[in-house]
C-alpha positions as a Python dict, from the first residue, in 0.01 Angstrom:
ca = {
    (1, 'M'): (0, 0, 0),
    (2, 'K'): (35, 228, -346),
    (3, 'A'): (67, 101, -668),
    (4, 'T'): (318, 194, -890),
    (5, 'G'): (177, 78, -1242),
    (6, 'I'): (535, -47, -1283),
    (7, 'V'): (529, -428, -1386),
    (8, 'R'): (854, -670, -1420),
    (9, 'R'): (884, -1025, -1517),
    (10, 'I'): (1090, -1257, -1304),
    (11, 'D'): (1385, -1425, -1504),
    (12, 'D'): (1485, -1782, -1520),
    (13, 'L'): (1710, -1744, -1208),
    (14, 'G'): (1394, -1592, -970),
    (15, 'R'): (1520, -1227, -1007),
    (16, 'V'): (1309, -928, -1049),
    (17, 'V'): (1454, -577, -1107),
    (18, 'I'): (1363, -323, -874),
    (19, 'P'): (1351, -9, -1074),
    (20, 'K'): (1592, 301, -1026),
    (21, 'E'): (1309, 519, -929),
    (22, 'I'): (1158, 332, -658),
    (23, 'R'): (1514, 246, -525),
    (24, 'R'): (1586, 609, -496),
    (25, 'T'): (1260, 684, -346),
    (26, 'M'): (1344, 417, -99),
    (27, 'R'): (1656, 516, -51),
    (28, 'I'): (1786, 151, -122),
    (29, 'R'): (2105, 120, -246),
    (30, 'E'): (2347, -160, -416),
    (31, 'G'): (2396, -460, -155),
    (32, 'D'): (2114, -318, 106),
    (33, 'P'): (1957, -633, 271),
    (34, 'L'): (1588, -653, 168),
    (35, 'E'): (1361, -904, 382),
    (36, 'I'): (1043, -1083, 222),
    (37, 'Y'): (722, -1091, 335),
    (38, 'T'): (400, -1341, 212),
    (39, 'S'): (48, -1163, 263),
    (40, 'R'): (-215, -1411, 281),
    (41, 'E'): (-355, -1247, -32),
    (42, 'G'): (-91, -1349, -212),
    (43, 'E'): (109, -1021, -194),
    (44, 'V'): (514, -1046, -139),
    (45, 'I'): (638, -739, 2),
    (46, 'F'): (993, -612, 34),
    (47, 'K'): (1116, -455, 317),
    (48, 'K'): (1443, -280, 414),
    (49, 'Y'): (1629, -490, 678),
    (50, 'S'): (1793, -303, 938),
    (51, 'L'): (2038, -549, 1151),
    (52, 'I'): (2024, -253, 1440),
    (53, 'G'): (1678, -213, 1410),
    (54, 'G'): (1604, -528, 1633),
    (55, 'L'): (1785, -326, 1908),
    (56, 'E'): (1550, -30, 1969),
    (57, 'D'): (1455, -149, 2344),
    (58, 'F'): (1855, -155, 2422),
    (59, 'A'): (1913, 152, 2186),
    (60, 'A'): (1642, 347, 2355),
    (61, 'Q'): (1815, 251, 2721),
    (62, 'F'): (2124, 363, 2595),
    (63, 'C'): (1997, 720, 2503),
    (64, 'D'): (1808, 753, 2844),
    (65, 'T'): (2159, 737, 3014),
    (66, 'L'): (2335, 919, 2731),
    (67, 'N'): (2078, 1223, 2808),
    (68, 'R'): (2097, 1197, 3165),
    (69, 'S'): (2472, 1218, 3154),
    (70, 'T'): (2503, 1534, 2958),
    (71, 'N'): (2259, 1814, 2861),
    (72, 'F'): (2234, 1681, 2492),
    (73, 'T'): (1924, 1503, 2323),
    (74, 'A'): (2068, 1123, 2230),
    (75, 'A'): (1987, 937, 1938),
    (76, 'V'): (2031, 601, 1769),
    (77, 'T'): (1956, 585, 1396),
    (78, 'D'): (2012, 282, 1153),
    (79, 'R'): (2139, 357, 790),
    (80, 'D'): (1804, 565, 727),
    (81, 'S'): (1614, 703, 1007),
    (82, 'I'): (1612, 738, 1371),
    (83, 'I'): (1564, 452, 1569),
    (84, 'A'): (1574, 565, 1968),
    (85, 'I'): (1622, 890, 2105),
    (86, 'A'): (1580, 1030, 2445),
    (87, 'G'): (1546, 1406, 2550),
    (88, 'N'): (1409, 1736, 2369),
    (89, 'G'): (1277, 1667, 1994),
    (90, 'K'): (1179, 1312, 2074),
    (91, 'R'): (795, 1350, 1926),
    (92, 'E'): (927, 1499, 1649),
    (93, 'L'): (1251, 1289, 1538),
    (94, 'L'): (1161, 928, 1658),
    (95, 'G'): (1114, 717, 1349),
    (96, 'K'): (1181, 1026, 1108),
    (97, 'P'): (1470, 994, 829),
    (98, 'I'): (1813, 1099, 881),
    (99, 'S'): (1937, 1404, 668),
    (100, 'S'): (2156, 1323, 348),
    (101, 'Q'): (2416, 1518, 536),
    (102, 'L'): (2429, 1286, 832),
    (103, 'E'): (2424, 1008, 563),
    (104, 'E'): (2760, 1126, 440),
    (105, 'I'): (2868, 1165, 796),
    (106, 'M'): (2779, 802, 823),
    (107, 'E'): (2950, 702, 499),
    (108, 'Q'): (3289, 898, 584),
    (109, 'R'): (3319, 647, 883),
    (110, 'G'): (3467, 914, 1100),
    (111, 'I'): (3344, 1116, 1432),
    (112, 'Y'): (3207, 1441, 1327),
    (113, 'R'): (3185, 1717, 1617),
    (114, 'Y'): (3051, 2067, 1552),
    (115, 'A'): (3321, 2299, 1658),
    (116, 'G'): (3034, 2577, 1737),
    (117, 'E'): (3096, 2782, 1412),
    (118, 'G'): (3048, 2716, 1019),
    (119, 'H'): (2715, 2535, 883),
    (120, 'T'): (2540, 2297, 1109),
    (121, 'V'): (2410, 1931, 1020),
    (122, 'P'): (2046, 1917, 1047),
    (123, 'V'): (1966, 1586, 1189),
    (124, 'S'): (1664, 1509, 1008),
    (125, 'D'): (1500, 1700, 678),
    (126, 'S'): (1180, 1664, 852),
    (127, 'S'): (1318, 1933, 1104),
    (128, 'D'): (1562, 2174, 1103),
    (129, 'K'): (1563, 2274, 1440),
    (130, 'Y'): (1780, 2015, 1562),
    (131, 'T'): (2140, 1982, 1464),
    (132, 'A'): (2427, 1744, 1552),
    (133, 'A'): (2678, 1818, 1795),
    (134, 'V'): (2844, 1513, 1791),
    (135, 'A'): (2809, 1212, 1555),
    (136, 'A'): (2972, 805, 1578),
    (137, 'P'): (2927, 562, 1304),
    (138, 'I'): (2853, 186, 1447),
    (139, 'L'): (3058, -52, 1255),
    (140, 'C'): (3011, -425, 1262),
    (141, 'E'): (3250, -626, 1084),
    (142, 'G'): (3323, -320, 831),
    (143, 'D'): (2963, -233, 754),
    (144, 'V'): (2806, 104, 862),
    (145, 'L'): (2494, -7, 1057),
    (146, 'G'): (2398, 346, 1183),
    (147, 'L'): (2475, 645, 1422),
    (148, 'V'): (2493, 734, 1797),
    (149, 'V'): (2424, 1103, 1776),
    (150, 'F'): (2414, 1400, 2028),
    (151, 'L'): (2198, 1685, 1925),
    (152, 'S'): (2085, 2022, 2009),
    (153, 'A'): (1827, 2257, 1925),
    (154, 'Q'): (2058, 2565, 1983),
    (155, 'G'): (2382, 2463, 1762),
    (156, 'Q'): (2580, 2364, 2092),
    (157, 'A'): (2885, 2226, 2004),
    (158, 'G'): (3005, 1908, 2138),
    (159, 'G'): (3234, 1866, 2401),
    (160, 'E'): (3522, 1612, 2480),
    (161, 'T'): (3279, 1404, 2667),
    (162, 'E'): (3014, 1383, 2413),
    (163, 'Y'): (3266, 1287, 2153),
    (164, 'K'): (3423, 1007, 2377),
    (165, 'L'): (3085, 866, 2471),
    (166, 'A'): (2933, 843, 2136),
    (167, 'Q'): (3286, 697, 2033),
    (168, 'T'): (3225, 436, 2279),
    (169, 'V'): (2854, 353, 2294),
    (170, 'A'): (2903, 340, 1871),
    (171, 'A'): (3169, 90, 1959),
    (172, 'F'): (2968, -104, 2220),
    (173, 'L'): (2688, -129, 1982),
    (174, 'G'): (2894, -259, 1676),
    (175, 'R'): (3069, -534, 1901),
    (176, 'H'): (2719, -614, 2025),
    (177, 'M'): (2611, -703, 1676),
    (178, 'E'): (2903, -922, 1586),
    (179, 'G'): (2801, -1137, 1859),
}
């Protein structure tokens, strides 16, 4: 754990303000859920809560099936990072934060498909080698939980098959989270 040197007081309603710099660095937005942990040493720890994060094994099985059915690496993200991936780039990308461009696509709530020309969208800022061919948002009760992404190392365009598969899996995962 890293000390920031920032001290905040708890108000009469039990609230504490998380400084803007920390929220920006940790990509915590207004309305984001935080999980609260305590340690034996008396520490109180706030951790970003990922609703879809509990589905890593389930999502990994989907990614494996999608990867075998297409010529693309398949990944599932939560709002911040890649939680499951099958295919090339797994070692490089699993657990890495998603790029700001992919985050924008998620917030727009539409399905993205690279047409084969123009600029590509990197999947993660940690590696510009892999780009998104198709990205479909996972929606649950109006909230964006993450993305289903087909990615390519050669800037390959996504086809109709990948588009439909990403759309279907994203819809399924969104429905699964409702139940």
